BALOBA-1460 file (C-alpha; in Angstrom, 3 decimals):
// residues 399
<rec num="1" residu="m" x="16.172" y="-65.183" z="41.920"/>
<rec num="2" residu="a" x="18.898" y="-66.448" z="44.384"/>
<rec num="3" residu="q" x="21.396" y="-64.212" z="42.832"/>
<rec num="4" residu="n" x="19.328" y="-61.194" z="42.959"/>
<rec num="5" residu="r" x="18.413" y="-62.130" z="46.610"/>
<rec num="6" residu="e" x="22.225" y="-61.886" z="47.345"/>
<rec num="7" residu="l" x="22.597" y="-58.667" z="45.603"/>
<rec num="8" residu="r" x="19.942" y="-57.261" z="47.686"/>
<rec num="9" residu="l" x="21.366" y="-58.536" z="50.639"/>
<rec num="10" residu="g" x="24.661" y="-57.192" z="49.683"/>
<rec num="11" residu="f" x="23.397" y="-53.702" z="49.008"/>
<rec num="12" residu="g" x="21.510" y="-53.597" z="52.356"/>
<rec num="13" residu="v" x="24.648" y="-54.604" z="54.325"/>
<rec num="14" residu="f" x="26.514" y="-51.646" z="52.389"/>
<rec num="15" residu="m" x="23.934" y="-49.388" z="53.272"/>
<rec num="16" residu="t" x="23.987" y="-50.115" z="56.803"/>
<rec num="17" residu="v" x="27.829" y="-49.921" z="57.450"/>
<rec num="18" residu="l" x="27.684" y="-46.812" z="55.369"/>
<rec num="19" residu="a" x="25.015" y="-45.523" z="57.984"/>
<rec num="20" residu="l" x="26.729" y="-46.340" z="61.045"/>
<rec num="21" residu="s" x="29.867" y="-44.891" z="59.570"/>
<rec num="22" residu="l" x="28.307" y="-41.256" z="59.072"/>
<rec num="23" residu="c" x="26.687" y="-41.844" z="62.595"/>
<rec num="24" residu="s" x="30.153" y="-42.446" z="64.126"/>
<rec num="25" residu="t" x="31.624" y="-39.416" z="62.306"/>
<rec num="26" residu="a" x="28.974" y="-37.408" z="63.264"/>
<rec num="27" residu="l" x="29.058" y="-38.362" z="67.101"/>
<rec num="28" residu="a" x="33.244" y="-37.595" z="66.747"/>
<rec num="29" residu="q" x="32.286" y="-34.338" z="65.400"/>
<rec num="30" residu="q" x="30.081" y="-33.531" z="68.206"/>
<rec num="31" residu="a" x="32.589" y="-35.004" z="71.124"/>
<rec num="32" residu="p" x="34.986" y="-32.731" z="72.663"/>
<rec num="33" residu="k" x="38.612" y="-33.126" z="71.492"/>
<rec num="34" residu="q" x="40.849" y="-35.104" z="73.925"/>
<rec num="35" residu="k" x="44.532" y="-35.070" z="74.060"/>
<rec num="36" residu="q" x="45.936" y="-38.508" z="73.324"/>
<rec num="37" residu="a" x="49.173" y="-39.881" z="74.795"/>
<rec num="38" residu="p" x="51.945" y="-39.998" z="72.201"/>
<rec num="39" residu="a" x="53.125" y="-43.374" z="71.013"/>
<rec num="40" residu="a" x="55.675" y="-45.109" z="73.031"/>
<rec num="41" residu="f" x="58.519" y="-44.254" z="70.776"/>
<rec num="42" residu="m" x="57.464" y="-40.612" z="70.934"/>
<rec num="43" residu="r" x="57.073" y="-40.127" z="74.669"/>
<rec num="44" residu="a" x="59.897" y="-38.112" z="76.425"/>
<rec num="45" residu="p" x="62.506" y="-40.340" z="78.083"/>
<rec num="46" residu="a" x="61.979" y="-41.205" z="81.753"/>
<rec num="47" residu="l" x="64.173" y="-39.538" z="83.979"/>
<rec num="48" residu="v" x="66.935" y="-41.938" z="85.069"/>
<rec num="49" residu="s" x="67.626" y="-41.878" z="89.084"/>
<rec num="50" residu="p" x="69.704" y="-42.882" z="90.793"/>
<rec num="51" residu="e" x="72.167" y="-43.054" z="87.947"/>
<rec num="52" residu="i" x="75.424" y="-44.874" z="89.098"/>
<rec num="53" residu="h" x="78.823" y="-43.467" z="87.136"/>
<rec num="54" residu="a" x="81.905" y="-45.477" z="86.319"/>
<rec num="55" residu="d" x="83.696" y="-43.920" z="89.316"/>
<rec num="56" residu="n" x="80.984" y="-44.339" z="91.796"/>
<rec num="57" residu="k" x="79.639" y="-41.032" z="91.708"/>
<rec num="58" residu="v" x="75.613" y="-40.987" z="91.801"/>
<rec num="59" residu="t" x="73.611" y="-38.747" z="90.453"/>
<rec num="60" residu="f" x="69.783" y="-38.373" z="91.576"/>
<rec num="61" residu="r" x="66.807" y="-36.469" z="89.558"/>
<rec num="62" residu="l" x="63.428" y="-35.470" z="90.370"/>
<rec num="63" residu="s" x="60.775" y="-33.650" z="88.428"/>
<rec num="64" residu="a" x="58.982" y="-31.254" z="90.383"/>
<rec num="65" residu="p" x="58.259" y="-28.128" z="88.655"/>
<rec num="66" residu="d" x="56.522" y="-26.277" z="91.433"/>
<rec num="67" residu="a" x="58.753" y="-27.073" z="93.959"/>
<rec num="68" residu="k" x="60.709" y="-24.293" z="95.772"/>
<rec num="69" residu="e" x="63.430" y="-26.370" z="97.231"/>
<rec num="70" residu="v" x="64.160" y="-30.010" z="97.119"/>
<rec num="71" residu="t" x="66.937" y="-31.820" z="98.965"/>
<rec num="72" residu="l" x="68.558" y="-35.587" z="98.815"/>
<rec num="73" residu="g" x="69.115" y="-37.328" z="102.213"/>
<rec num="74" residu="g" x="71.230" y="-40.537" z="102.354"/>
<rec num="75" residu="e" x="72.701" y="-43.086" z="104.724"/>
<rec num="76" residu="w" x="76.346" y="-42.469" z="103.155"/>
<rec num="77" residu="m" x="76.009" y="-38.564" z="104.750"/>
<rec num="78" residu="e" x="77.531" y="-38.082" z="108.140"/>
<rec num="79" residu="g" x="75.496" y="-36.389" z="110.808"/>
<rec num="80" residu="f" x="71.869" y="-36.611" z="111.661"/>
<rec num="81" residu="g" x="69.895" y="-34.727" z="109.290"/>
<rec num="82" residu="a" x="72.583" y="-34.150" z="106.481"/>
<rec num="83" residu="v" x="71.074" y="-33.273" z="103.367"/>
<rec num="84" residu="e" x="72.393" y="-32.370" z="99.652"/>
<rec num="85" residu="k" x="70.829" y="-29.234" z="98.334"/>
<rec num="86" residu="m" x="69.450" y="-30.044" z="94.718"/>
<rec num="87" residu="v" x="69.386" y="-27.521" z="91.791"/>
<rec num="88" residu="r" x="66.458" y="-27.158" z="89.297"/>
<rec num="89" residu="d" x="66.967" y="-26.823" z="85.334"/>
<rec num="90" residu="d" x="64.681" y="-24.999" z="83.053"/>
<rec num="91" residu="e" x="62.077" y="-27.927" z="82.543"/>
<rec num="92" residu="g" x="61.512" y="-28.269" z="86.458"/>
<rec num="93" residu="v" x="64.035" y="-31.208" z="87.022"/>
<rec num="94" residu="w" x="66.141" y="-31.199" z="90.165"/>
<rec num="95" residu="s" x="69.397" y="-32.896" z="90.248"/>
<rec num="96" residu="v" x="72.382" y="-33.562" z="92.223"/>
<rec num="97" residu="t" x="75.408" y="-35.548" z="92.051"/>
<rec num="98" residu="v" x="77.188" y="-36.958" z="94.963"/>
<rec num="99" residu="g" x="80.209" y="-39.304" z="95.712"/>
<rec num="100" residu="p" x="82.190" y="-41.074" z="94.710"/>
<rec num="101" residu="l" x="80.328" y="-43.573" z="97.112"/>
<rec num="102" residu="a" x="81.842" y="-46.526" z="98.700"/>
<rec num="103" residu="p" x="80.352" y="-49.537" z="97.754"/>
<rec num="104" residu="e" x="77.444" y="-50.271" z="100.127"/>
<rec num="105" residu="f" x="73.890" y="-50.858" z="100.393"/>
<rec num="106" residu="y" x="72.365" y="-47.398" z="101.179"/>
<rec num="107" residu="g" x="68.877" y="-45.886" z="101.745"/>
<rec num="108" residu="y" x="67.978" y="-42.533" z="100.409"/>
<rec num="109" residu="s" x="64.952" y="-40.276" z="99.799"/>
<rec num="110" residu="f" x="64.217" y="-36.751" z="98.787"/>
<rec num="111" residu="n" x="62.185" y="-33.573" z="100.989"/>
<rec num="112" residu="v" x="60.244" y="-31.457" z="98.718"/>
<rec num="113" residu="d" x="59.292" y="-28.183" z="100.396"/>
<rec num="114" residu="g" x="59.203" y="-30.085" z="103.740"/>
<rec num="115" residu="v" x="57.553" y="-33.232" z="102.944"/>
<rec num="116" residu="k" x="59.606" y="-36.410" z="102.391"/>
<rec num="117" residu="v" x="59.177" y="-38.011" z="99.100"/>
<rec num="118" residu="l" x="60.417" y="-41.376" z="97.443"/>
<rec num="119" residu="d" x="62.112" y="-41.499" z="94.314"/>
<rec num="120" residu="p" x="59.508" y="-42.240" z="91.342"/>
<rec num="121" residu="g" x="62.487" y="-43.627" z="89.341"/>
<rec num="122" residu="n" x="63.383" y="-46.369" z="91.829"/>
<rec num="123" residu="s" x="60.912" y="-48.881" z="92.660"/>
<rec num="124" residu="n" x="63.211" y="-50.623" z="94.994"/>
<rec num="125" residu="h" x="62.255" y="-49.867" z="98.326"/>
<rec num="126" residu="k" x="63.170" y="-50.783" z="102.009"/>
<rec num="127" residu="r" x="61.609" y="-50.565" z="105.745"/>
<rec num="128" residu="d" x="63.241" y="-50.099" z="108.815"/>
<rec num="129" residu="g" x="60.573" y="-50.003" z="111.099"/>
<rec num="130" residu="q" x="58.216" y="-47.346" z="110.738"/>
<rec num="131" residu="r" x="60.730" y="-45.612" z="108.115"/>
<rec num="132" residu="v" x="60.440" y="-46.404" z="104.364"/>
<rec num="133" residu="d" x="63.612" y="-45.322" z="102.023"/>
<rec num="134" residu="c" x="64.645" y="-46.165" z="98.401"/>
<rec num="135" residu="i" x="67.547" y="-48.509" z="98.101"/>
<rec num="136" residu="l" x="70.805" y="-47.752" z="96.347"/>
<rec num="137" residu="l" x="73.445" y="-50.570" z="95.930"/>
<rec num="138" residu="v" x="76.796" y="-49.358" z="94.904"/>
<rec num="139" residu="p" x="78.806" y="-52.218" z="93.476"/>
<rec num="140" residu="g" x="82.045" y="-52.975" z="94.362"/>
<rec num="141" residu="r" x="84.234" y="-55.637" z="96.111"/>
<rec num="142" residu="e" x="83.078" y="-54.670" z="99.594"/>
<rec num="143" residu="s" x="79.330" y="-54.755" z="98.656"/>
<rec num="144" residu="a" x="79.765" y="-57.973" z="96.246"/>
<rec num="145" residu="l" x="78.144" y="-60.283" z="99.035"/>
<rec num="146" residu="y" x="74.857" y="-58.096" z="98.685"/>
<rec num="147" residu="e" x="74.037" y="-58.581" z="95.023"/>
<rec num="148" residu="v" x="71.903" y="-60.772" z="93.342"/>
<rec num="149" residu="k" x="74.310" y="-62.819" z="91.257"/>
<rec num="150" residu="d" x="73.804" y="-65.722" z="88.633"/>
<rec num="151" residu="v" x="73.961" y="-68.469" z="91.558"/>
<rec num="152" residu="p" x="71.526" y="-71.039" z="92.523"/>
<rec num="153" residu="h" x="69.567" y="-69.266" z="94.855"/>
<rec num="154" residu="g" x="67.403" y="-70.420" z="98.333"/>
<rec num="155" residu="t" x="63.949" y="-69.955" z="99.272"/>
<rec num="156" residu="l" x="62.406" y="-67.044" z="101.443"/>
<rec num="157" residu="a" x="59.382" y="-68.345" z="103.361"/>
<rec num="158" residu="k" x="56.897" y="-66.624" z="105.855"/>
<rec num="159" residu="a" x="56.162" y="-69.249" z="108.244"/>
<rec num="160" residu="w" x="53.317" y="-68.976" z="110.711"/>
<rec num="161" residu="y" x="53.612" y="-71.014" z="113.996"/>
<rec num="162" residu="p" x="52.030" y="-71.459" z="117.157"/>
<rec num="163" residu="s" x="53.716" y="-69.903" z="120.281"/>
<rec num="164" residu="p" x="52.041" y="-71.292" z="123.689"/>
<rec num="165" residu="t" x="54.468" y="-69.245" z="125.660"/>
<rec num="166" residu="l" x="53.230" y="-66.008" z="124.142"/>
<rec num="167" residu="d" x="49.645" y="-67.464" z="123.715"/>
<rec num="168" residu="m" x="49.337" y="-66.344" z="120.105"/>
<rec num="169" residu="t" x="50.114" y="-67.462" z="116.291"/>
<rec num="170" residu="r" x="53.186" y="-65.509" z="115.148"/>
<rec num="171" residu="r" x="54.925" y="-65.352" z="112.155"/>
<rec num="172" residu="m" x="58.820" y="-65.460" z="111.207"/>
<rec num="173" residu="y" x="60.912" y="-65.710" z="108.074"/>
<rec num="174" residu="v" x="62.849" y="-68.814" z="107.049"/>
<rec num="175" residu="y" x="65.531" y="-69.242" z="104.713"/>
<rec num="176" residu="t" x="66.052" y="-72.729" z="102.884"/>
<rec num="177" residu="p" x="69.395" y="-73.041" z="101.033"/>
<rec num="178" residu="p" x="69.634" y="-74.024" z="97.225"/>
<rec num="179" residu="g" x="68.511" y="-77.843" z="96.734"/>
<rec num="180" residu="y" x="66.160" y="-77.707" z="99.814"/>
<rec num="181" residu="e" x="62.993" y="-78.079" z="97.698"/>
<rec num="182" residu="g" x="62.692" y="-81.631" z="96.475"/>
<rec num="183" residu="g" x="65.659" y="-82.861" z="98.057"/>
<rec num="184" residu="s" x="66.047" y="-85.325" z="101.216"/>
<rec num="185" residu="d" x="69.349" y="-83.975" z="103.096"/>
<rec num="186" residu="k" x="69.057" y="-82.605" z="106.518"/>
<rec num="187" residu="y" x="70.443" y="-79.209" z="107.518"/>
<rec num="188" residu="p" x="71.959" y="-77.325" z="110.328"/>
<rec num="189" residu="v" x="70.007" y="-74.139" z="111.444"/>
<rec num="190" residu="f" x="70.888" y="-70.568" z="112.133"/>
<rec num="191" residu="y" x="68.713" y="-68.255" z="114.145"/>
<rec num="192" residu="l" x="69.241" y="-64.891" z="113.174"/>
<rec num="193" residu="l" x="67.525" y="-61.940" z="115.678"/>
<rec num="194" residu="h" x="67.106" y="-58.522" z="114.717"/>
<rec num="195" residu="g" x="67.207" y="-55.427" z="116.781"/>
<rec num="196" residu="g" x="64.969" y="-52.853" z="118.566"/>
<rec num="197" residu="g" x="62.316" y="-51.321" z="116.264"/>
<rec num="198" residu="g" x="62.634" y="-53.969" z="113.550"/>
<rec num="199" residu="d" x="60.893" y="-57.270" z="112.964"/>
<rec num="200" residu="e" x="60.957" y="-60.577" z="111.168"/>
<rec num="201" residu="d" x="61.352" y="-58.821" z="107.899"/>
<rec num="202" residu="a" x="64.755" y="-56.953" z="109.205"/>
<rec num="203" residu="w" x="67.166" y="-59.294" z="108.238"/>
<rec num="204" residu="s" x="65.972" y="-60.222" z="104.976"/>
<rec num="205" residu="t" x="65.507" y="-56.694" z="103.688"/>
<rec num="206" residu="l" x="67.914" y="-54.353" z="105.399"/>
<rec num="207" residu="g" x="70.473" y="-57.353" z="105.968"/>
<rec num="208" residu="r" x="70.544" y="-58.658" z="102.749"/>
<rec num="209" residu="a" x="70.940" y="-62.044" z="104.448"/>
<rec num="210" residu="c" x="69.279" y="-64.136" z="101.717"/>
<rec num="211" residu="q" x="71.946" y="-62.803" z="98.917"/>
<rec num="212" residu="i" x="74.846" y="-62.815" z="101.452"/>
<rec num="213" residu="l" x="73.853" y="-66.759" z="102.184"/>
<rec num="214" residu="d" x="73.214" y="-67.544" z="98.352"/>
<rec num="215" residu="n" x="76.600" y="-66.041" z="97.603"/>
<rec num="216" residu="l" x="78.862" y="-67.619" z="100.420"/>
<rec num="217" residu="i" x="77.049" y="-70.908" z="99.814"/>
<rec num="218" residu="s" x="77.689" y="-70.655" z="96.066"/>
<rec num="219" residu="q" x="81.208" y="-69.755" z="96.249"/>
<rec num="220" residu="g" x="82.023" y="-72.987" z="98.887"/>
<rec num="221" residu="r" x="82.677" y="-70.453" z="101.640"/>
<rec num="222" residu="a" x="79.619" y="-71.397" z="103.973"/>
<rec num="223" residu="l" x="77.830" y="-74.654" z="104.632"/>
<rec num="224" residu="p" x="74.246" y="-74.875" z="103.134"/>
<rec num="225" residu="m" x="71.931" y="-74.302" z="106.225"/>
<rec num="226" residu="l" x="68.561" y="-72.764" z="107.173"/>
<rec num="227" residu="v" x="68.459" y="-69.142" z="108.678"/>
<rec num="228" residu="v" x="65.651" y="-68.802" z="110.704"/>
<rec num="229" residu="m" x="64.447" y="-64.838" z="111.278"/>
<rec num="230" residu="p" x="61.634" y="-64.496" z="114.011"/>
<rec num="231" residu="n" x="60.132" y="-61.479" z="115.469"/>
<rec num="232" residu="g" x="61.964" y="-60.260" z="118.477"/>
<rec num="233" residu="n" x="59.029" y="-58.341" z="119.777"/>
<rec num="234" residu="a" x="56.897" y="-60.600" z="122.024"/>
<rec num="235" residu="y" x="53.957" y="-58.371" z="121.908"/>
<rec num="236" residu="q" x="53.661" y="-58.812" z="118.281"/>
<rec num="237" residu="a" x="52.338" y="-61.495" z="116.059"/>
<rec num="238" residu="a" x="53.952" y="-60.265" z="113.263"/>
<rec num="239" residu="t" x="55.371" y="-56.968" z="111.174"/>
<rec num="240" residu="p" x="52.637" y="-54.059" z="111.244"/>
<rec num="241" residu="g" x="50.136" y="-54.651" z="108.777"/>
<rec num="242" residu="e" x="49.994" y="-58.202" z="108.489"/>
<rec num="243" residu="v" x="47.788" y="-58.600" z="111.591"/>
<rec num="244" residu="p" x="45.274" y="-56.201" z="113.136"/>
<rec num="245" residu="a" x="48.013" y="-54.401" z="115.525"/>
<rec num="246" residu="p" x="47.294" y="-53.729" z="119.212"/>
<rec num="247" residu="a" x="48.024" y="-50.275" z="120.536"/>
<rec num="248" residu="g" x="51.783" y="-51.117" z="120.511"/>
<rec num="249" residu="i" x="54.533" y="-50.924" z="123.120"/>
<rec num="250" residu="a" x="54.194" y="-47.243" z="123.426"/>
<rec num="251" residu="g" x="50.811" y="-47.333" z="124.318"/>
<rec num="252" residu="m" x="50.780" y="-50.246" z="126.810"/>
<rec num="253" residu="s" x="51.030" y="-49.692" z="130.675"/>
<rec num="254" residu="r" x="53.905" y="-50.494" z="132.317"/>
<rec num="255" residu="e" x="52.635" y="-53.548" z="133.825"/>
<rec num="256" residu="d" x="51.682" y="-54.883" z="130.188"/>
<rec num="257" residu="r" x="55.104" y="-54.249" z="129.101"/>
<rec num="258" residu="a" x="56.513" y="-55.908" z="132.228"/>
<rec num="259" residu="k" x="54.770" y="-58.957" z="131.116"/>
<rec num="260" residu="f" x="56.904" y="-59.671" z="128.013"/>
<rec num="261" residu="t" x="60.003" y="-59.037" z="129.659"/>
<rec num="262" residu="g" x="62.136" y="-62.234" z="128.990"/>
<rec num="263" residu="m" x="59.368" y="-63.695" z="127.050"/>
<rec num="264" residu="f" x="60.659" y="-63.674" z="123.691"/>
<rec num="265" residu="e" x="63.767" y="-65.487" z="124.549"/>
<rec num="266" residu="k" x="61.821" y="-68.279" z="126.501"/>
<rec num="267" residu="s" x="59.553" y="-68.503" z="123.498"/>
<rec num="268" residu="l" x="62.282" y="-68.962" z="121.025"/>
<rec num="269" residu="a" x="63.738" y="-72.086" z="123.403"/>
<rec num="270" residu="a" x="60.186" y="-73.514" z="123.910"/>
<rec num="271" residu="d" x="58.188" y="-72.909" z="120.768"/>
<rec num="272" residu="i" x="60.426" y="-71.817" z="117.779"/>
<rec num="273" residu="v" x="63.226" y="-74.301" z="118.021"/>
<rec num="274" residu="p" x="60.856" y="-77.360" z="118.388"/>
<rec num="275" residu="f" x="58.543" y="-75.910" z="115.753"/>
<rec num="276" residu="i" x="61.711" y="-76.185" z="113.130"/>
<rec num="277" residu="e" x="62.905" y="-79.427" z="113.801"/>
<rec num="278" residu="k" x="59.551" y="-80.975" z="113.620"/>
<rec num="279" residu="n" x="58.529" y="-79.313" z="110.424"/>
<rec num="280" residu="y" x="61.675" y="-78.999" z="108.561"/>
<rec num="281" residu="r" x="64.438" y="-81.313" z="107.448"/>
<rec num="282" residu="v" x="67.245" y="-80.123" z="109.953"/>
<rec num="283" residu="l" x="69.731" y="-81.420" z="112.210"/>
<rec num="284" residu="a" x="68.964" y="-81.466" z="115.766"/>
<rec num="285" residu="g" x="71.840" y="-80.938" z="118.891"/>
<rec num="286" residu="k" x="73.941" y="-78.160" z="119.893"/>
<rec num="287" residu="d" x="76.639" y="-78.617" z="117.245"/>
<rec num="288" residu="r" x="74.093" y="-78.335" z="114.528"/>
<rec num="289" residu="r" x="72.454" y="-74.787" z="115.887"/>
<rec num="290" residu="a" x="73.768" y="-71.700" z="115.841"/>
<rec num="291" residu="i" x="72.295" y="-68.270" z="116.908"/>
<rec num="292" residu="a" x="73.354" y="-64.572" z="116.487"/>
<rec num="293" residu="g" x="71.740" y="-61.168" z="116.773"/>
<rec num="294" residu="l" x="71.973" y="-57.520" z="116.682"/>
<rec num="295" residu="s" x="71.329" y="-54.694" z="119.440"/>
<rec num="296" residu="m" x="68.537" y="-55.742" z="121.152"/>
<rec num="297" residu="g" x="68.760" y="-59.418" z="119.404"/>
<rec num="298" residu="g" x="72.305" y="-59.325" z="120.620"/>
<rec num="299" residu="g" x="71.128" y="-59.094" z="124.118"/>
<rec num="300" residu="h" x="68.561" y="-61.964" z="123.456"/>
<rec num="301" residu="a" x="71.346" y="-64.094" z="121.871"/>
<rec num="302" residu="f" x="72.995" y="-63.482" z="125.041"/>
<rec num="303" residu="r" x="70.574" y="-64.591" z="127.619"/>
<rec num="304" residu="i" x="68.813" y="-67.346" z="125.746"/>
<rec num="305" residu="t" x="72.399" y="-69.151" z="125.422"/>
<rec num="306" residu="i" x="73.266" y="-68.444" z="128.989"/>
<rec num="307" residu="d" x="69.642" y="-69.589" z="130.066"/>
<rec num="308" residu="n" x="70.226" y="-72.695" z="127.671"/>
<rec num="309" residu="p" x="73.763" y="-73.742" z="127.868"/>
<rec num="310" residu="g" x="73.278" y="-76.940" z="125.988"/>
<rec num="311" residu="m" x="71.180" y="-75.551" z="123.201"/>
<rec num="312" residu="f" x="73.447" y="-73.629" z="120.873"/>
<rec num="313" residu="g" x="77.214" y="-74.546" z="119.795"/>
<rec num="314" residu="y" x="77.821" y="-71.204" z="117.945"/>
<rec num="315" residu="i" x="76.934" y="-67.823" z="119.189"/>
<rec num="316" residu="g" x="77.233" y="-64.176" z="118.057"/>
<rec num="317" residu="v" x="76.575" y="-61.083" z="119.764"/>
<rec num="318" residu="f" x="76.271" y="-57.886" z="117.245"/>
<rec num="319" residu="s" x="76.400" y="-54.583" z="118.732"/>
<rec num="320" residu="a" x="75.663" y="-55.701" z="122.457"/>
<rec num="321" residu="g" x="77.032" y="-57.211" z="125.323"/>
<rec num="322" residu="a" x="76.517" y="-56.683" z="129.235"/>
<rec num="323" residu="r" x="76.263" y="-53.672" z="131.310"/>
<rec num="324" residu="n" x="78.035" y="-55.711" z="134.288"/>
<rec num="325" residu="v" x="78.528" y="-59.133" z="134.463"/>
<rec num="326" residu="d" x="78.170" y="-60.426" z="138.246"/>
<rec num="327" residu="e" x="78.832" y="-63.487" z="139.965"/>
<rec num="328" residu="t" x="75.571" y="-65.037" z="138.435"/>
<rec num="329" residu="v" x="76.192" y="-64.168" z="134.979"/>
<rec num="330" residu="e" x="80.034" y="-65.566" z="135.474"/>
<rec num="331" residu="n" x="78.431" y="-68.751" z="136.746"/>
<rec num="332" residu="q" x="76.130" y="-69.030" z="133.634"/>
<rec num="333" residu="l" x="79.008" y="-68.347" z="131.186"/>
<rec num="334" residu="k" x="81.170" y="-71.064" z="133.042"/>
<rec num="335" residu="n" x="78.520" y="-73.391" z="132.072"/>
<rec num="336" residu="l" x="78.237" y="-72.265" z="128.566"/>
<rec num="337" residu="k" x="81.928" y="-72.307" z="128.047"/>
<rec num="338" residu="s" x="82.014" y="-76.186" z="128.015"/>
<rec num="339" residu="g" x="81.497" y="-77.381" z="124.814"/>
<rec num="340" residu="n" x="81.153" y="-74.387" z="123.079"/>
<rec num="341" residu="r" x="82.626" y="-74.386" z="119.565"/>
<rec num="342" residu="l" x="82.377" y="-70.658" z="118.463"/>
<rec num="343" residu="y" x="81.868" y="-67.112" z="120.386"/>
<rec num="344" residu="w" x="81.846" y="-63.978" z="118.192"/>
<rec num="345" residu="i" x="81.597" y="-60.626" z="119.792"/>
<rec num="346" residu="g" x="81.151" y="-57.726" z="116.940"/>
<rec num="347" residu="c" x="80.734" y="-53.966" z="117.789"/>
<rec num="348" residu="g" x="81.992" y="-50.855" z="115.921"/>
<rec num="349" residu="v" x="84.286" y="-48.642" z="117.816"/>
<rec num="350" residu="d" x="82.284" y="-45.518" z="117.207"/>
<rec num="351" residu="d" x="78.957" y="-47.467" z="118.578"/>
<rec num="352" residu="r" x="77.981" y="-45.142" z="121.425"/>
<rec num="353" residu="l" x="75.182" y="-47.631" z="122.341"/>
<rec num="354" residu="a" x="76.922" y="-50.630" z="122.658"/>
<rec num="355" residu="y" x="80.841" y="-50.724" z="122.719"/>
<rec num="356" residu="e" x="81.282" y="-50.411" z="126.276"/>
<rec num="357" residu="g" x="79.086" y="-53.275" z="126.801"/>
<rec num="358" residu="s" x="80.655" y="-55.345" z="124.376"/>
<rec num="359" residu="q" x="83.734" y="-54.779" z="126.186"/>
<rec num="360" residu="n" x="82.489" y="-55.944" z="129.444"/>
<rec num="361" residu="l" x="81.362" y="-59.234" z="127.792"/>
<rec num="362" residu="d" x="84.939" y="-59.653" z="126.266"/>
<rec num="363" residu="t" x="86.477" y="-58.729" z="129.600"/>
<rec num="364" residu="a" x="84.338" y="-61.312" z="131.361"/>
<rec num="365" residu="l" x="85.005" y="-63.888" z="128.679"/>
<rec num="366" residu="n" x="88.526" y="-63.138" z="129.009"/>
<rec num="367" residu="k" x="88.548" y="-63.576" z="132.861"/>
<rec num="368" residu="l" x="87.050" y="-67.000" z="132.405"/>
<rec num="369" residu="n" x="89.635" y="-68.060" z="129.688"/>
<rec num="370" residu="f" x="86.713" y="-68.582" z="127.547"/>
<rec num="371" residu="k" x="87.903" y="-68.799" z="123.760"/>
<rec num="372" residu="h" x="86.097" y="-66.258" z="121.804"/>
<rec num="373" residu="t" x="86.400" y="-63.397" z="119.002"/>
<rec num="374" residu="f" x="86.012" y="-59.903" z="119.527"/>
<rec num="375" residu="r" x="85.757" y="-57.913" z="116.182"/>
<rec num="376" residu="e" x="86.128" y="-54.434" z="116.419"/>
<rec num="377" residu="s" x="85.149" y="-52.412" z="113.487"/>
<rec num="378" residu="s" x="84.761" y="-48.860" z="112.264"/>
<rec num="379" residu="g" x="81.416" y="-46.917" z="112.462"/>
<rec num="380" residu="g" x="78.556" y="-47.108" z="114.766"/>
<rec num="381" residu="h" x="75.609" y="-48.846" z="115.546"/>
<rec num="382" residu="t" x="74.408" y="-49.243" z="111.882"/>
<rec num="383" residu="w" x="73.462" y="-51.949" z="109.333"/>
<rec num="384" residu="a" x="76.649" y="-51.413" z="107.363"/>
<rec num="385" residu="n" x="78.737" y="-53.249" z="110.303"/>
<rec num="386" residu="w" x="75.996" y="-55.933" z="110.819"/>
<rec num="387" residu="r" x="76.017" y="-57.337" z="107.185"/>
<rec num="388" residu="i" x="79.518" y="-57.302" z="107.479"/>
<rec num="389" residu="y" x="79.331" y="-59.347" z="110.689"/>
<rec num="390" residu="l" x="76.586" y="-61.760" z="108.874"/>
<rec num="391" residu="s" x="79.404" y="-62.162" z="105.887"/>
<rec num="392" residu="e" x="82.029" y="-62.733" z="108.430"/>
<rec num="393" residu="i" x="80.466" y="-65.307" z="110.949"/>
<rec num="394" residu="a" x="78.556" y="-67.140" z="108.525"/>
<rec num="395" residu="p" x="81.536" y="-68.893" z="106.919"/>
<rec num="396" residu="l" x="82.473" y="-70.141" z="110.600"/>
<rec num="397" residu="l" x="79.295" y="-71.789" z="111.427"/>
<rec num="398" residu="f" x="78.916" y="-75.764" z="111.504"/>
<rec num="399" residu="k" x="82.415" y="-76.218" z="110.380"/>
């Protein structure tokens, strides 16, 4: 009896499975046929873009079968708005080969029938204020410090801090050197300031500050240090998108703008430096603090140091300076001269925005017999220069 029951159960299960199979087949026949994606090994290879060749020529590609015109714009090109026209093949792929390009860290994008388009083949992007571009790092001796190498890496943190001076909670980026986590050593601090249109993200993204410091420290060319990168826009709590944004400086009245003049400089001395020295393992004192900035940030560094002559022993002014040096500023520089360990000025000779001001500052320091360095480089008001200046000043700090 038991055996017969098992047979009957088995036959019942078989009939159920058969019925479901027939039902599924009928449903499948009734359903509209859909195209299925080919297996991964059967798919057409993705476009390679950008493709860096052995001779440092670079090929860019974009699939846009319906486009009428596609151009390439890149930071290696001379002249505002310069572009390279791309050529369409029979498959609707547009391409162009440029170069050879000098080893550097470039931004680029496409323009498709008048619309800016990022390269879908390149997931590495950078933001410069409101502009977003793809990243192209051409390898070579000149750009070696900008690459991620197999060396010990520091940590980049996004730190929120109270700013009583500006009556808001604000954000800054803080780089801690390899070995900071889990260690007990104290380190000197380098305050690194961005330019107009930038924010706290600028030096780490556009300036490659973390990669430069990782590589210099691993090579023994720079001492381990913290690098503090605050937001120099006193009206902002953080980079746009991180907090509900106000109307922005362009939408403010003249009276609203005026109240922020000089406030970031006061905030750095009164809010940021004390916060860092309370919450991080750092060495205090003028000889363990450095400050540098580019463009607007260079102006901030200049003003902060003459207003606080006993705070920073190492000073860098990149692509900035003084429109005029009156007697008051001369006296302030005299106060700064005493005990100063490094005053470093850098500017491109083609920098129409800052070269005259840099020369004025150099002249004023010479008049006071103030020992300093004036580094004149080729090029203009660009990150290509500011990355070089960071690479050159960092090894001089805290020695």
